[in-house]
VMD Tcl script that draws the C-alpha trace (Angstrom):
set ca {
  {121.32 105.55 75.17}
  {122.81 103.68 78.14}
  {120.33 102.89 80.88}
  {120.99 101.46 84.33}
  {118.35 100.50 86.89}
  {119.41 100.66 90.55}
  {117.07 98.99 93.06}
  {117.44 99.61 96.79}
  {115.31 97.16 98.76}
  {114.65 98.21 102.35}
  {112.29 97.01 105.05}
  {108.79 97.96 103.90}
  {109.98 99.99 100.91}
  {111.71 99.62 97.56}
  {113.43 102.59 95.89}
  {114.07 102.38 92.15}
  {116.40 104.79 90.33}
  {116.66 104.96 86.53}
  {119.93 106.36 85.20}
  {120.39 107.53 81.62}
  {124.03 108.12 80.75}
  {124.73 108.04 84.53}
  {122.24 110.89 85.14}
  {119.28 110.27 87.45}
  {116.06 110.76 85.46}
  {113.44 108.77 87.39}
  {113.04 107.92 91.06}
  {110.27 105.63 92.25}
  {109.37 104.68 95.81}
  {107.15 101.66 96.30}
  {105.74 100.72 99.68}
  {105.66 96.93 99.89}
  {102.32 97.20 101.71}
  {100.79 99.61 99.17}
  {97.23 98.40 98.57}
  {96.23 100.72 95.74}
  {98.56 100.48 92.75}
  {97.71 101.58 89.22}
  {96.41 98.57 87.29}
  {94.94 96.66 90.26}
  {91.41 95.34 89.64}
  {88.70 95.44 92.33}
  {85.16 94.28 92.70}
  {83.69 97.53 93.98}
  {80.27 98.57 95.20}
  {78.54 101.71 93.91}
  {77.98 103.99 96.93}
  {76.42 107.00 95.22}
  {75.42 107.99 91.67}
  {75.97 111.71 91.03}
  {73.82 112.65 88.03}
  {75.05 116.27 88.12}
  {78.66 115.12 87.70}
  {77.63 112.23 85.43}
  {79.80 110.06 87.68}
  {79.60 107.60 90.56}
  {81.51 107.02 93.78}
  {82.56 103.39 94.16}
  {83.74 101.76 97.39}
  {86.92 99.73 96.76}
  {88.00 99.50 100.39}
  {89.85 102.83 100.62}
  {88.92 105.41 103.28}
  {87.73 107.71 100.46}
  {85.43 106.27 97.79}
  {86.92 106.03 94.30}
  {85.67 108.27 91.49}
  {84.22 106.73 88.30}
  {83.16 109.10 85.52}
  {80.79 108.10 82.72}
  {83.57 108.56 80.15}
  {85.68 106.04 82.11}
  {83.05 103.32 81.98}
  {84.25 102.12 78.58}
  {81.91 101.36 75.66}
  {81.57 97.70 76.73}
  {80.42 98.37 80.33}
  {77.10 96.55 79.79}
  {79.00 93.45 78.66}
  {81.22 93.69 81.74}
  {78.21 94.00 84.08}
  {76.46 91.07 82.36}
  {79.62 88.96 82.63}
  {80.14 89.85 86.32}
  {76.57 88.93 87.24}
  {76.78 85.63 85.34}
  {80.09 84.55 86.91}
  {79.18 85.62 90.46}
  {75.89 83.71 90.21}
  {77.76 80.63 88.91}
  {76.09 80.41 85.49}
  {78.67 78.42 83.54}
  {82.38 78.88 82.78}
  {82.70 82.15 80.86}
  {86.41 82.77 81.42}
  {87.41 82.31 77.79}
  {84.62 84.64 76.55}
  {84.42 82.57 73.35}
  {80.79 81.68 74.02}
  {79.84 85.01 75.54}
  {77.43 87.25 73.67}
  {78.47 90.89 73.82}
  {76.02 93.68 74.60}
  {75.81 96.79 72.36}
  {78.20 99.65 73.18}
  {76.80 102.43 75.35}
  {76.04 105.89 73.98}
  {79.01 108.26 74.30}
  {76.66 111.08 75.35}
  {74.62 108.96 77.76}
  {73.95 109.31 81.50}
  {75.60 107.23 84.21}
  {72.22 106.65 85.88}
  {71.25 104.60 82.81}
  {74.11 102.18 83.52}
  {74.82 102.06 87.27}
  {72.62 102.01 90.37}
  {73.44 102.46 94.06}
  {74.48 99.22 95.73}
  {75.47 97.54 92.46}
  {78.73 95.54 92.25}
  {81.05 96.48 89.40}
  {84.55 95.54 88.30}
  {86.89 98.55 88.25}
  {90.60 99.10 87.65}
  {92.74 101.69 89.44}
  {93.67 104.46 86.99}
  {95.12 106.90 89.55}
  {96.41 106.17 93.02}
  {94.98 108.14 95.96}
  {96.52 111.62 95.83}
  {96.34 114.13 98.70}
  {92.76 114.13 100.04}
  {91.31 112.40 96.97}
  {90.44 108.73 96.71}
  {91.58 106.55 93.79}
  {90.28 107.24 90.30}
  {89.01 104.13 88.58}
  {87.88 102.90 85.17}
  {85.63 100.03 84.09}
  {87.49 99.61 80.80}
  {89.57 96.69 82.09}
  {92.94 96.03 80.42}
  {95.98 93.83 81.03}
  {99.37 95.20 79.97}
  {102.06 92.80 78.81}
  {105.51 93.18 77.31}
  {104.33 93.58 73.70}
  {100.53 93.69 73.92}
  {97.65 95.09 75.97}
  {94.61 92.82 76.29}
  {91.16 94.49 76.42}
  {88.26 92.10 77.25}
  {84.86 92.59 75.53}
  {86.42 94.53 72.66}
  {86.84 93.61 68.99}
  {89.42 96.26 68.07}
  {93.05 95.76 67.11}
  {95.08 98.98 67.32}
  {98.79 99.69 66.85}
  {100.94 102.16 68.76}
  {101.25 105.46 66.91}
  {105.01 105.39 67.57}
  {105.33 102.57 65.02}
  {105.52 104.67 61.86}
  {106.30 102.11 59.13}
  {103.01 101.24 57.31}
  {104.28 97.79 56.29}
  {105.24 96.92 59.88}
  {101.87 98.16 61.17}
  {100.04 95.96 58.64}
  {102.28 92.96 59.45}
  {101.58 93.24 63.16}
  {97.84 93.63 62.57}
  {97.80 90.50 60.39}
  {99.71 88.49 63.00}
  {97.48 89.55 65.88}
  {94.31 88.94 63.83}
  {95.41 85.34 63.31}
  {95.95 84.64 67.05}
  {93.41 86.95 68.75}
  {90.88 85.13 70.96}
  {87.22 85.89 70.36}
  {85.77 88.88 72.25}
  {89.21 90.24 73.21}
  {90.64 93.47 71.81}
  {94.39 93.95 71.41}
  {96.60 97.06 71.59}
  {100.02 96.46 70.03}
  {102.76 98.27 71.99}
  {105.79 100.05 70.49}
  {108.26 97.36 71.64}
  {106.39 94.78 69.50}
  {107.99 96.29 66.38}
  {109.96 93.60 64.54}
  {108.89 90.77 66.89}
  {107.97 87.29 65.65}
  {104.55 85.70 66.04}
  {105.86 83.21 68.64}
  {106.91 86.07 70.99}
  {103.61 87.89 70.53}
  {101.62 84.68 71.05}
  {103.49 83.86 74.29}
  {102.75 87.36 75.62}
  {99.09 87.05 74.60}
  {98.74 83.67 76.33}
  {100.09 85.07 79.61}
  {97.59 87.95 79.46}
  {94.66 85.63 78.73}
  {95.81 83.51 81.71}
  {95.50 86.64 83.89}
  {91.93 87.11 82.70}
  {91.19 83.44 83.45}
  {92.50 83.80 87.01}
  {90.33 86.92 87.48}
  {87.22 85.06 86.29}
  {87.96 82.14 88.64}
  {88.38 84.50 91.63}
  {85.10 86.37 91.05}
  {82.57 83.80 92.41}
  {84.21 83.85 95.87}
  {84.58 87.65 95.98}
  {82.60 90.01 98.19}
  {82.67 93.71 97.29}
  {84.78 95.64 98.06}
  {87.69 93.26 97.36}
  {90.84 93.16 95.27}
  {90.52 90.57 92.49}
  {93.73 90.92 90.54}
  {97.03 92.73 91.20}
  {99.15 94.55 88.68}
  {102.86 93.79 88.66}
  {104.78 95.53 91.42}
  {106.49 98.78 90.44}
  {109.86 97.10 89.83}
  {108.50 94.52 87.39}
  {106.25 97.10 85.70}
  {109.25 99.38 85.06}
  {111.23 96.45 83.68}
  {108.30 95.46 81.46}
  {107.86 98.98 80.07}
  {111.48 100.17 79.85}
  {113.61 97.10 79.17}
  {115.19 97.38 75.74}
  {118.52 96.91 74.00}
  {119.99 100.02 75.62}
  {119.57 98.63 79.15}
  {123.09 97.90 80.38}
  {122.72 96.81 83.99}
  {120.16 96.19 86.70}
  {121.75 96.38 90.16}
  {119.81 95.17 93.20}
  {120.91 94.76 96.83}
  {118.43 92.07 97.91}
  {119.00 88.36 97.18}
  {115.31 87.45 97.00}
  {114.47 90.34 94.68}
  {117.56 89.54 92.60}
  {116.20 86.03 91.98}
  {112.71 87.35 91.21}
  {114.02 89.86 88.66}
  {116.26 87.25 87.00}
  {113.31 84.87 86.71}
  {111.10 87.64 85.33}
  {113.66 88.68 82.72}
  {114.16 85.03 81.77}
  {110.48 84.93 80.82}
  {110.40 88.14 78.78}
  {113.97 88.43 77.43}
  {116.19 85.41 78.25}
  {119.13 86.85 76.37}
  {119.23 89.81 78.80}
  {119.32 87.83 82.08}
  {123.06 88.51 82.48}
  {122.49 92.23 83.06}
  {121.00 91.58 86.53}
  {123.70 91.98 89.19}
  {123.58 91.54 92.95}
  {125.16 94.35 94.95}
  {127.25 92.78 97.74}
  {129.44 95.70 98.84}
  {129.05 97.22 102.31}
  {128.67 100.67 100.77}
  {124.94 101.49 100.36}
  {123.89 100.87 96.77}
  {122.60 104.42 96.13}
  {125.82 105.86 97.50}
  {127.91 103.48 95.38}
  {126.34 104.76 92.16}
  {126.25 108.43 93.18}
  {122.45 108.53 93.37}
  {122.29 110.02 96.88}
  {124.39 112.98 95.74}
  {122.17 113.53 92.68}
  {119.01 113.34 94.81}
  {120.32 116.04 97.16}
  {121.15 118.28 94.19}
  {117.93 117.67 92.28}
  {115.17 118.12 94.86}
  {114.16 121.22 96.74}
  {112.73 124.57 95.81}
  {115.86 125.79 94.00}
  {117.62 123.54 91.47}
  {121.03 124.71 90.25}
  {122.42 123.64 86.87}
  {126.19 123.30 86.44}
  {126.60 126.40 84.28}
  {125.06 128.65 86.95}
  {121.53 128.67 85.54}
  {118.99 127.80 88.23}
  {115.30 126.94 88.47}
  {112.83 127.93 91.17}
  {110.05 125.33 91.46}
  {106.85 126.17 93.34}
  {103.89 123.87 93.93}
  {100.25 124.81 94.51}
  {97.04 122.78 94.71}
  {96.11 123.80 91.15}
  {99.43 123.77 89.27}
  {103.23 123.77 89.36}
  {105.22 126.89 88.46}
  {108.85 126.87 87.29}
  {110.86 130.09 86.97}
  {114.05 130.09 84.87}
  {116.92 132.32 86.05}
  {120.21 132.91 84.22}
  {122.24 133.34 87.45}
  {125.81 134.32 86.60}
  {125.80 132.64 83.19}
  {126.29 135.53 80.78}
  {128.67 135.40 77.81}
  {130.02 138.85 77.04}
  {130.58 138.03 73.37}
  {126.85 137.27 72.89}
  {123.99 139.75 72.80}
  {121.09 139.54 75.23}
  {118.83 137.58 72.86}
  {121.46 134.89 72.20}
  {122.24 134.58 75.91}
  {118.52 134.19 76.66}
  {118.18 131.45 74.03}
  {121.16 129.49 75.38}
  {119.93 129.75 78.97}
  {116.41 128.69 77.97}
  {117.63 125.68 75.98}
  {119.77 124.54 78.88}
  {116.92 125.05 81.34}
  {114.47 123.16 79.08}
  {116.65 120.03 79.22}
  {116.76 120.16 83.02}
  {113.02 120.87 83.26}
  {112.22 117.78 81.18}
  {114.39 115.75 83.56}
  {112.80 117.32 86.65}
  {109.27 116.48 85.48}
  {110.21 112.81 85.12}
  {112.29 112.73 88.29}
  {109.63 114.29 90.52}
  {106.78 112.72 88.53}
  {105.06 116.09 88.46}
  {101.58 115.92 86.94}
  {98.66 118.19 86.14}
  {99.32 121.71 84.85}
  {102.91 123.00 84.72}
  {103.64 126.65 83.81}
  {107.23 127.59 82.93}
  {108.42 131.20 82.90}
  {111.36 131.21 80.50}
  {113.55 134.28 79.95}
  {111.88 136.60 77.43}
  {112.95 136.27 73.79}
  {111.79 138.71 71.11}
  {112.59 136.68 67.98}
  {109.87 134.20 66.88}
  {112.56 131.86 65.46}
  {114.16 131.56 68.91}
  {110.82 130.83 70.59}
  {110.13 128.16 67.97}
  {113.57 126.63 68.53}
  {112.94 126.49 72.29}
  {109.56 124.84 71.71}
  {111.03 122.16 69.42}
  {113.91 121.53 71.83}
  {111.52 121.09 74.78}
  {109.36 118.68 72.76}
  {112.44 116.64 71.82}
  {113.59 116.46 75.45}
  {110.11 115.46 76.61}
  {109.88 112.73 73.96}
  {111.75 110.40 76.36}
  {108.94 110.79 78.93}
  {106.53 107.84 78.99}
  {103.80 109.84 80.74}
  {101.21 111.35 78.38}
  {101.78 115.08 78.01}
  {100.86 118.08 75.90}
  {103.11 121.13 75.35}
  {101.85 124.49 74.11}
  {104.18 126.92 72.25}
  {105.58 129.89 74.22}
  {103.06 132.68 74.70}
  {103.87 136.33 74.02}
  {104.73 136.60 77.72}
  {107.35 133.84 77.40}
  {105.25 131.27 79.28}
  {105.13 127.61 78.26}
  {102.22 125.51 79.49}
  {102.43 121.73 79.86}
  {99.83 119.21 80.96}
  {101.31 115.91 82.12}
  {99.53 112.73 83.14}
  {99.34 112.21 86.88}
  {98.59 108.68 88.11}
  {100.30 108.68 91.52}
  {101.45 111.22 94.13}
  {104.38 113.42 93.18}
  {107.80 112.18 94.32}
  {108.94 114.50 97.10}
  {112.31 114.21 98.84}
  {113.00 116.47 101.80}
  {116.49 117.96 101.39}
  {116.24 120.36 104.35}
  {115.81 119.01 107.86}
  {116.22 120.03 111.50}
  {119.81 119.69 112.74}
  {119.96 116.36 114.63}
  {122.84 117.59 116.81}
  {121.32 120.78 118.20}
  {117.59 120.08 117.56}
  {117.22 123.61 116.22}
  {118.77 125.38 119.23}
  {121.96 126.36 117.39}
  {124.20 124.99 120.16}
  {126.19 121.72 120.09}
  {128.73 120.10 122.35}
  {132.42 120.91 121.70}
  {133.87 118.76 118.92}
  {136.93 117.92 121.04}
  {134.65 115.98 123.38}
  {133.40 113.82 120.50}
  {136.72 112.01 119.96}
  {136.96 111.38 123.70}
  {133.44 109.92 123.66}
  {134.27 107.67 120.71}
  {137.50 106.50 122.37}
  {135.63 105.71 125.59}
  {133.29 103.49 123.58}
  {136.27 101.85 121.81}
  {137.87 101.06 125.17}
  {134.56 99.71 126.50}
  {134.11 97.38 123.50}
  {137.68 96.06 123.69}
  {138.30 95.79 127.41}
  {134.85 95.10 128.83}
  {132.87 93.55 125.98}
  {135.84 91.62 124.49}
  {134.78 92.38 120.95}
  {137.29 90.56 118.71}
  {136.66 92.57 115.57}
  {134.52 95.63 114.99}
  {134.44 98.72 112.80}
  {133.57 102.38 113.28}
  {131.42 104.14 110.68}
  {131.46 107.97 110.65}
  {130.77 111.02 108.49}
  {133.50 111.67 105.83}
  {134.76 114.77 107.69}
  {135.21 112.81 110.90}
  {136.67 109.93 108.87}
  {139.37 112.26 107.48}
  {140.14 113.67 110.94}
  {140.55 110.25 112.59}
  {142.89 109.02 109.83}
  {144.88 112.22 109.30}
  {148.68 111.86 109.28}
  {150.99 108.92 109.98}
  {150.38 109.07 113.72}
  {146.64 109.41 113.29}
  {144.01 108.89 115.97}
  {143.39 105.47 114.45}
  {147.06 104.56 114.76}
  {147.19 105.84 118.37}
  {144.29 103.55 119.23}
  {146.19 100.63 117.69}
  {149.29 101.22 119.84}
  {147.18 101.87 122.95}
  {144.77 98.91 122.73}
  {146.80 96.52 120.53}
  {143.83 96.10 118.20}
  {143.20 97.61 114.76}
  {139.87 99.39 114.52}
  {138.58 99.65 110.96}
  {137.07 103.06 110.18}
  {134.59 103.51 107.32}
  {132.84 106.60 105.99}
  {129.17 107.06 105.16}
  {127.92 110.14 103.29}
  {124.40 109.70 104.67}
  {125.55 110.30 108.27}
  {125.26 113.67 109.97}
  {128.47 115.51 110.80}
  {128.92 114.15 114.34}
  {127.09 110.85 113.87}
  {128.90 107.54 114.40}
  {128.03 103.86 114.84}
  {129.91 100.64 115.67}
  {129.42 97.37 113.75}
  {130.60 93.85 114.60}
  {132.26 91.29 112.30}
  {128.85 90.28 110.90}
  {128.15 93.93 110.07}
  {125.38 94.13 112.67}
  {125.22 97.40 114.59}
  {126.50 97.26 118.18}
  {124.04 99.05 120.45}
  {125.81 100.96 123.23}
}
mol new
graphics top color blue
foreach p $ca { graphics top sphere $p radius 0.5 }
foreach p [lrange $ca 0 end-1] q [lrange $ca 1 end] { graphics top cylinder $p $q radius 0.2 }
display resetview
């Protein structure tokens, strides 16, 4: 499968689009000042222990305290607390953990009051970003994710991804990791480690252990609540998790980020460094690759599929509901049951894409068109599972009920991606009245004359909506040509699909906007 990553770096924000076979399947927005990213590690302070919930609220510096359940403490929480106290108090160099004596695992059915007390400092890792009115959700089972491995301090286990099916390969990887595993560190072997040599695995392991060392060195100077260690930014994390042989290109429009990504890929996959390309065209990068158009078609309450089938997507606090409608897609040569199956299969493919694209999590209920034959319901279920197999988020799919409903639970670790596709008209501000269009060309020409005759601009361009672009360039004796004969200067006209119908801007030779 061909995969392209398109990265649009803006002031204060980075947008990342993942294309599979030129179709937009994932859209990520990362605020460059985002303080609470999944994977970040904090030294938090226990604010309140809730025995009824068997959980604690931990202050990590967010306006709402983070939530830490007993089941998220991890079996080695006592070892983590012992280590934290020892390092903060300055009792020796314990970064390597080789000389550290582990505490017994906690009881799975125990009480949080037996482990944590109010005012206690504890190391926690962000498991879910703040969503809506809720603070972050955290875990004390610290882990460091790498390209091929996940490092788990205070553990002795070596586990292999269930997606690696070959028993011989699983045993080979376990033997390799056993030979290089540091003492008191557990290892999870990721799917992409399949077929890799010991040198590649060892290099990845060393970089993860170095992260742990830097965390241990930062602890003595820390005062709770404080961030101790940052996860990779969203761009690097996506590259780490998704980069494989099917990645064709990574396009980025920022020189600094281009260099960072090239350097990062050189460390994890030097042979793939050539796929990183810097976008230098004046056309916005998302417009160049048709992403803006796909975003407009893919977000909103109603999503239309090419064949005429459409989905209605509703969101509530408790769950998401998707209704499948056949629209005008009905084949006369097929009976009702066959038509329903075809519509449902087509809708299932789009639903799997929508869940990834919007990053919808929690409970999703899908109302497919009713089918009476059990074989057809089974076929729909298998097709939906196959389409969802490309989704990296953990999910569970239940077979269609007798009412034709399919229930899905999907992991939610950050707020749902929401793009507003309906907005107030910028020309009329909702009044329904705008100035006559004939006056617009006069206004633009007045500005052209001002720039040429009074500002002495040597070279500038006019950027407009495509409709206005076509009007100004229509015919041999176009408006653009008339300006040339009148002012003896050629004005370059460019189109921008993101502009509103009557929006226009002037840019100088350095492509900086001219403020009028």
